[in-house]
Each structure stands twice: as structure tokens, then as C-alpha cells.
N, C-alpha and C positions, 0 to 999 in steps of 0.2 A: 504493500500500500504506500510505501515511501515513494515509489516511482509515480504513482497516481498523484501524490501530494506535490511532487516536483512538476508534473505536467500542469496541475492547477495553478502553480506559481509562475507558469510561463516559461518553463525550461524546454527549449526546442529539442534538445537531445532526449529528454524524457518522452516527449511526444513521439519522436521517431522510434524509440525503443518500445513504447506501448503499442504502436501500430504494427511493428514487427512481430510482437508476441501475439497480437490479434490475428494477423494473417497466417502465422504458423500454427495457430491454435495451441500455443505453448501452455504448459500447466499453470493454472492461476489466471488465465486471461479472462475467464468469466467473472471472477471476483473483481477484476479491474474494471470491466465494462459495467458491472452492477454499481460500483462505487462512482463511476463517472455519470451514470444516468441522471441523477438528481441535479447535475450541473448543466444539463443540455436544454435545448429549446430556444436558444437565442439566435441561431444562425439561419440564414436563408440558403436553402439547398437547391442548386440549379443543375439540371441534367442536360448534357449536350450529346446528342446521338445522331445517327445517320449512317449512310452507306460508306464503305471504305473509299478513301480518296476524296471525300467531300471537303477536306480541309479542317477537320475538327481541332487538331492539335494547334494549328496556327491560329485559329479563331480563339481558342481558349487562352492562348498566350496574350493575344491583344485584349481580350476581355479582362484578364487578370491585371494587365497594366492599367487599363482604364479604371477599374475598381480601386486600384492603389492610388491613382491620381486623385480619386474622390475621397481619399483618406480611409478606405476600408482595408481591413486585413483579410487575407484570402487563403483558403486551403484548396488544393487541387488533388483529386484522386483520378489518375489516368489508368483506366482498366485496359490491360494489354492481353493478347492471346497467351495461352498457357503452354509451357514447354511440355511435350509429351514424355519427357524423361524425368524432370524434376517437379513438374507442376507449377514452377515459378514463372514469373513474367518474362516473356521473350524479348521485348524491346528494352526493358529496364527504364532508367530515368530518361524522360523525354528530352531528346536533344533539340527538338524544335521549340522548346519553351526556354528561350535564352534571355528575353528582355528583362525578366525579373529574377534572374539567377542569383544575384547577390543581395536581394532584398530579404531581410530577416523577417519581414511581416508577410511573406509569401512562403507557404509550405507546399511543396510538390512531391507527390508520392505515386510511383507506379505500383499497381497491384495486379495480380494474375486473375484472369477470369475463372481459373480452376475448372475449365471445361463446361461451365454453365451455359446452356443454350440461350438464356436470357441476357447474356453479356456481362453479368455482374457476379462476383463471388459472394458467398454467404457472409464473408467477413467485411464486406463493404459497409453495411449498415453500422457495424461496430466501429469501423474506422471513422465514419461520419460523426459518431458520438464523441470520439476522442478529439476530433478537430473542433466540434461544437463546444465541448467542455473546456478546451484550451482557450476559447474566446474568439475564434475566427468569425468575422462578420458574414462572410459569404463563402460557401463551399461549392466548388464546381466539380461535378463528376463527368468525366469524359468516357463514354463507353467504347468497347472494343470495335464496334462497327461491323455487325453481322447481319445486316438486312432486317427482315421482318422478325427475327428472333430477339431483337433489342427491346424486350418488354419489361424486364425487371426494373428498369430505371424508374418506371412509374410508381413502384412500391417504395422508392427511396427519396426521390426529389420532390420539392414543392412545385417547381416549374420545369417543364421539359421543352427544350428547343430541338427541333428535328432539322438537320442540315440536308439540303438537296442540291447537288451540283447541276449546273445547266446541262441539258442533254436533249436527246431526241424525243423524250417523253417516257422512255422505259423506266427511269427512276421514279417518276411520278406514278406510273401505273403500278410499280412494285409496292408503293405505299398502301394501295388498296388491300394488299394481302394481310395487313395487320398493323404495321408500324404507324400508319397514318392516324390511328385512333389514339395514340399516346401523346400526340403533340399539343402543347399549349400555344405554341407559335412555330412558324416555319421560316427557315433561313435559306435563301438561295445564295449560297456562297460562290465565290468566283464569278460574281455578277458582271464582270467586265468581259466575259467570254461570250461567244455567239450562242444563241439558244436560251439565254437567260430570260429574256422577255417572254418567250413562249412558256418556259417553266413556271414563271410567276403567274401567268394567265391560267395555266392548267391547275395550279395549286389553289388559286382563288376560286375557281369553278368548283373544285372538289370540296372546298370548305363550305360553299353555299349549299351544296347538295347533301353534305354529311348530316346536317341537323335532322333531316327527315329520317335518316337511317338510325341515328342514335336515340331518337325519341319514338320510333315506330313500334308497333306491336308485333312485327314479324322478325324480331331479332333472333338469330340462330342461337341455340343453346350452347353454353360454354364459351361464348365470345368474350373477348377481353373487355372489361368495363372501361369506358373511356376515361382518360385521365382528366379531361376537361369538360366543362359544362357547355351545353348547346346554347344557342342564341337566346332562348327563352329564359335562361338562368343568368343572362347578363354578360356573357363572355363569348366573343367570336374570335377565333384565332386570326392573327395577322400574318402577313408575309413580309419579311424584311430582306432587303438585298444588301449583301456585304461583299467586300473584297478584303479578305483577311490579311493578305500579304501587305497591303498598304494601310489597313485600319479603317478603310472607308466603310461607313455604315455601322460601325461598332457602337457609337454613341446612340444611334437610333435603336439598335438591338437592346442596349441596356435600358433605354426608356421603356421599351415594350416588356422586358422582363420585370422591371419595377412596377409597371402598371398591372401586370398579371398578379404579382405578389400582393399589391394593394387591393385588387379585386378579391383575392382569397380572404383577406382580412375583413373587408367590408361585408362580404356575403356570408362569412362564417364557414366558408369551404375549407380553410386551412385546418381548422379543428377537425373537420370530417376526414380530411386526408390523413392527418396525423393519427386519428383513431384507426382508420383502415390500415395504415402502415404498421402500427403495432399489432393489429390483428394478424396481418400477413407474417410479421416477424415471429410472433409466438408460434403460429402454425408451422413455419419453416423449422424452427428449433425443435419442436416436438417431433417432426418427421425425421430430422437428423439424429436425434437422440434415440428414437425407436429403431432407426436403421443400425446405429452402433450397438444397441442392446441385442438386436437380432443377429448381427455379425458375430458378437461374442458367443452367443448361444450356439450358432452354427459351428464355430470353431471348437467349442466344447464337445460337440457331438461328432467330431471327426472331419468336418468340412463338407462342402456341397458335393464333392465327388463321391464321398461315402454314402451320403443320402441319396444321390442320383443312382448309385449302384443298387441300393436297396429297392428303389422304385423300379429300376430296370429288371431286377430279379423277381418282381411282383410280390416282394415281401411287404410292401406298403404301397401307397399311392401318393401323388403330389399333395393333395389336400390334407391327407392324414399326416404327412411329414411336416407340413406347415403348422397344423394344429399342435403337434408335439413340440415344435420349436417355440411356439408362442405360449405354451401352457404355463411356464414359470411367470411370464409377464402377466398373463390373464389371472393367474392365481393371486399374484401380488395386488393387482388392481381390485379384484373382488374382495380381498381381505381388507383393504383400506376402505372400500365402500361399506362393508358390513360394520366396520368400527364406527362409522358415522350414522 
């Protein structure tokens, strides 16, 4: 807990060490996060996502510099692809984020996606808590960039900006497959390239037609709940044009991000999102813990190969094997239930 105390006192080395322990799931990391939790709730969390090559890292660099010029302290979590060998971050510390490299009020950390299809590792929410408790005013999460699978960001960020590069329309059409639903605003980066005007027009048309889909009665089961409110709830996503390399449009983007955060506060939606976020987080931790308990029990019984051999020999069946594996957990839960 002395490490937590140092973090709360503003020690950057303690912050780095805490996030390392969180990402590695080192012994005691849960106690650290639990201690930090009561000190959170003061930061604005912004998610930057979009397809690979959209210029996310460059834009995050310019956003960070602009926030610093405004006097805010900033934390950046750059989610990178996972190494298939170590599970660690492939790209490491972002070389494209150079403009604030020597600024002690900017903390940049690369984290591994750990194979998560949603683009974020389960440690990301805990790392956000560490940055929040440290006192960062704004926390930016840059996702790995994996197309329509970039959906976990909605469970972590207050505001999500989706980057779309200018193109023939294929990138915009891809958004219909899922990622379009998570955007609070859309950014056409590299707006100085040909095709930008067409991309902006297509995005605005999709925004106009989306409200019918998000509020209709014919929504497909299991669809992603939209991160944003439709027009009847007072928020319509905007489309911002930027040129990240030169910084053009960055101020306008920050204005839109601030406006959305203000909308969340005015409408009470921020509290709703926070509640949903903790609901998702608890459910995720329960699933992970149950998976660990199940793995331990499987190993105690000789491993999956031995169980599969028993099923193959017709000594048991898959359902019975699962029932036997879960029996200790089931017995414990029933015992606790009966005590109450």
C-alpha cells in the first residue's frame, strides 16, 4: 500500500510501477486497485478508435499537446497488438507521440490488447483508475484499430471518437457492421486528401438515418447498445475534419469532445454510463475468476486431455464431465446460500 500512497502523492515512478503490476496481474494488484477506487471519478475519459492507418497515434499526440496548452494534465493509454509469444505489447512506447515526450504532466503508456477481440485488455479499466486517482484531468485511450471489433472502448470511455480516413466509401460502409454504433462523434482525419468531402457527406447521411435504427422496434437481438443517444435525447453526432500531421482541426475536435462531455453532465447520461461501466466490469471479473477456478479444477482432475479420453472411451459424456468439474463451485455457492 506504500506504493499506492506514493502514487496518490504524485510520484510518477509509483504510477508506472502500479500500472505494470496491473497489466501483469502481479500478486496484490487487486488490493491496489481497490485502494485507488475511492480516489477516482475526477477524470474525463476519451476513447479514440478507428481502422488501422487512420492516423490515431498522430491525432492523439496533437490532442495531448492541445490539452496541455489549456493547462490540463493528460494520461494516454495506447493499446497495441499482443505478441503471440509473450502476450506483451508489440509496438511498445509510441514513437509517434514525441511532442510531449519531456512533459512530466503527460503520462504515456502502451498496453497489450492481450488478444481481446474488442481491442482492449481487461487491465485497461484498472489502468484508467490508476491515472484517475493520480489526478490526471483527461485520459485518452487509443485502441489497437481492428475494425468492427473495436467495441470494448464503449465500456471504458465517457466519449468515443471514431476516426475514418478518406477513401472510396469502403471504410464508411464497414462502419455499418458494428463500429458505427459506438461513436459519439466522427473524425475524418487526413482531410487534406482526395475523397475527404465524399467521406464527410456519407458519414453525415448515415448519422441522419441511424436514429431510426437505434430507436426502432425491429432491432436485432444481441446488438451492441449504442454508446450515444439519438437525436430525441438531445445529442446528434458531429463530423469533424482534421489533418493530424499539421494540427488542423484539432481545436474544433476538442470543442466537440467538450460539448459531448457537457451534454452527458446536463442530461445525467454520464451517471448512467458510469453505472453501466461498473456493471460490465463486475460481470467481466466474475467471468474471469470463474474461468480461473474452472482451470484449477480441470488441472486437479488431470487436465482436459484426460477428461476428453474418458469421454472418448464412453466412460462419461461432455455434460457429465462439466457437471463434475463445477460440482465443488456449485456446492460452495449452495452452502453460502443456505447460510443466508
